[in-house]
N, C-alpha and C positions, 0 to 999 in steps of 0.2 A: 661800695661799688656804685657806679652810675651806669645805667643801661637805658638805651634809647630805642624806641620803635619809630622807624623812619618810613613815611608813606608819601607817595606823590604819583602823579601821572607819569608815564614814560617820558624821559627826556627833560625832566624838571630840574635835574642837577643833584640827584642823590649821591652820585660818585664824587662830585665836587665837595659837597658838604661832608661826606664820609672821610675823604682824604684830608680835609682840614682838621677834622676831629682827631684823626689818627696822628697827624703830624704835630699838632699843637697840644692836644689834650690826652694823648696816650690811649685812645680807644682801639679796640679790635673790631674789624669790619666783618660781620657775618652777612655775606651777600648770597642770597639764594640763587641768583643768576650765575655767579661764579661757581658755586657748588654744582649746579646743574651742568655747566659747561665742562667741568672736570669729569662729571659722571658720564658725559657723552663719549669720552675716550674709552670707557669700559662698556658702554651701551650705545652704539651708533644709531640705533633705531630712534633714539630720542631727538636726534639732530633735526629730522624732518618736522617734528612737532614744534620744536623751538623756532625753526626758521620761518614757520607760518604764524608765529606770534600766539600760539596756543599754549595751554597749561598742561604740564605733565601730571601723571597720576599722583594723588595726594600721598599714597603710601611711600612713594619714592622720595619725595621732597621731605616728608615728615622724618624719614629715617636719616637723611643727610643732615638735617638741622639738629636732630637729637644727638648724633655723633659729634658734630662740631661743638655744640654747647657743652656737652659732657667733658670735652677736652679743654674748654676755655671758660669754664664757669667762674674762675677766679679773676677774670679780666673785666674791664669796662667794655660792654658789647653794644654795637650798633646792629639792630635787626633790620635788614634791608631786603624787602621782597618776601617776607614771611612774617605773619600769615597774609597770604594774598587773597584768600577767599574766606568767607564765614565758615565753610566746612573745615578749614584748617585751624580755626580758633581753639577748639577743644584740645587738639594735639599740642598747639603752642602753649596753652596754659598748663598742660600736664608736664611739658618739658621744663617750663619755668619752675613749677612746684618740685619736680624731681631733683632739680639742681639748686634748689633753695635760693633762687634769684627773683627779682621783680623788675618791672619796667618803671623807671623814674620819670620819663618824659616821652610824650607822643609828639613827634615833630612832623609837621605837614608842610610840604613845599608847594606854593602856588605858582603857576606859570600859564601864559596864554598858549593855546594849542598851536598857533602858527609859529610862535617862537620855539616851542618844543620840537616841532617838525624840523626846523632849520638846524637846530642843535643835534638832533638825532642823525639826520642824513649827512651832516658834516663831521660827525664824531670819529676821531681816531684815537687809538690807545697804544701805549708802549708795552711791548711784550715782556720787558724786564722789570720796570718799576710800577707798571699799571696806571701811571698818570694819564689823564684824559685831556685831549686837546680838540680843537675844531678847525677844520681846514678852511672854513669861511671866515674865521676870526683871527686865528693865530698865524704868525709868519713861520711856516713849517717847511722842512725838507722831508726826506724819507726817514730821518732819524729823530729820536726824542731830544728836545733841547735841554732836558734835565740830566739824562744819563747816557745819551747816544745809543740807546736801544732802538730796535726796529719798530716803526709805527705800523699799525694795521687797522683795518675797518672790520667790524663784525658783520657777518653775513646777514643778520637780521636787522641791520640799520638801513632800512629802505622804507619808502612811503607806504606801500601796501601792508607790510608787516606792522608798521607803526599804527596805522588806522585800526588794524585788528587788535593790537595791544591796547590802544586807547579805549576801544569799545569794551574790551574785557575789564579794563580798570573801572570804567563807569559802572558796569553791571555787577562786577564781582569784588573789586577791591575797595571802592569807595564806601560800601556798606561796612567794611571792617573799620575804616576811619570813623564813620558815624557811630559805630558801636563803642569804640574806645574813647572818643572825645568826651563823653559824659562820665567816664570812669577815671581817666588819667589826666594829669597836668599836661596841657597842650600848648605848643609853641608853633606859630605860623611864620614861615619864611617866604618872603616875596622874591621871586627870581626872574623878573622880566628885565632887570637892568644888568649891571656889570658884576663881576665876580667879587670885587672888593666890598660892594654893598652886602653881598651874601655873607662874606667873612665877618663884617661888622655885626650882622644879625646873629650869627652863631656865637660871637663873643658876648653879645648881650644875653643870649640864652644861658651861656655857661656862668655868667655872673649871678644869675638867679639860683635859688636853691633847687637842685636837681636830684 
């Protein structure tokens, strides 16, 4: 199995990289954000925390990740958004150990903050196929160009929330990258240009031993 730990500032393109790995290389996407948004349906109190760009309690996200990995331990996994803080690292490593899996590659996506802001505030997603587009870049209507599903914007895709999430990344998540870059094989993806350049970099990564 090939398992990837994907880390980047908000808006750097983790969804784009993940969808490409899913479509071309048969990965399964473990998105902490998606798991949290599903959990909000059962626990609406979490919605206000997320809308402000804050982090939910570790015990909640640890449990969601543990459940997902237990059901998908036989697949190639992309860990996206977890561990997000150093306090989550022990739980992350215990989940890996319990399911007898390991991380084969640490992937870090680099992007300028100004570029990331434009991508975040212009981001729209398809409610059916989950593909991501940008209203400032793509020629869009109200429906997905891939499957004709309805397009929507997330409530947390605004400038104030982005700045809160960016500060949290610098203070809480970047130390996780610093911790693992000396332990794991690391691949850097530059995402200030176009999507095809990103795809080329992912292909180069996959040609390496992972």
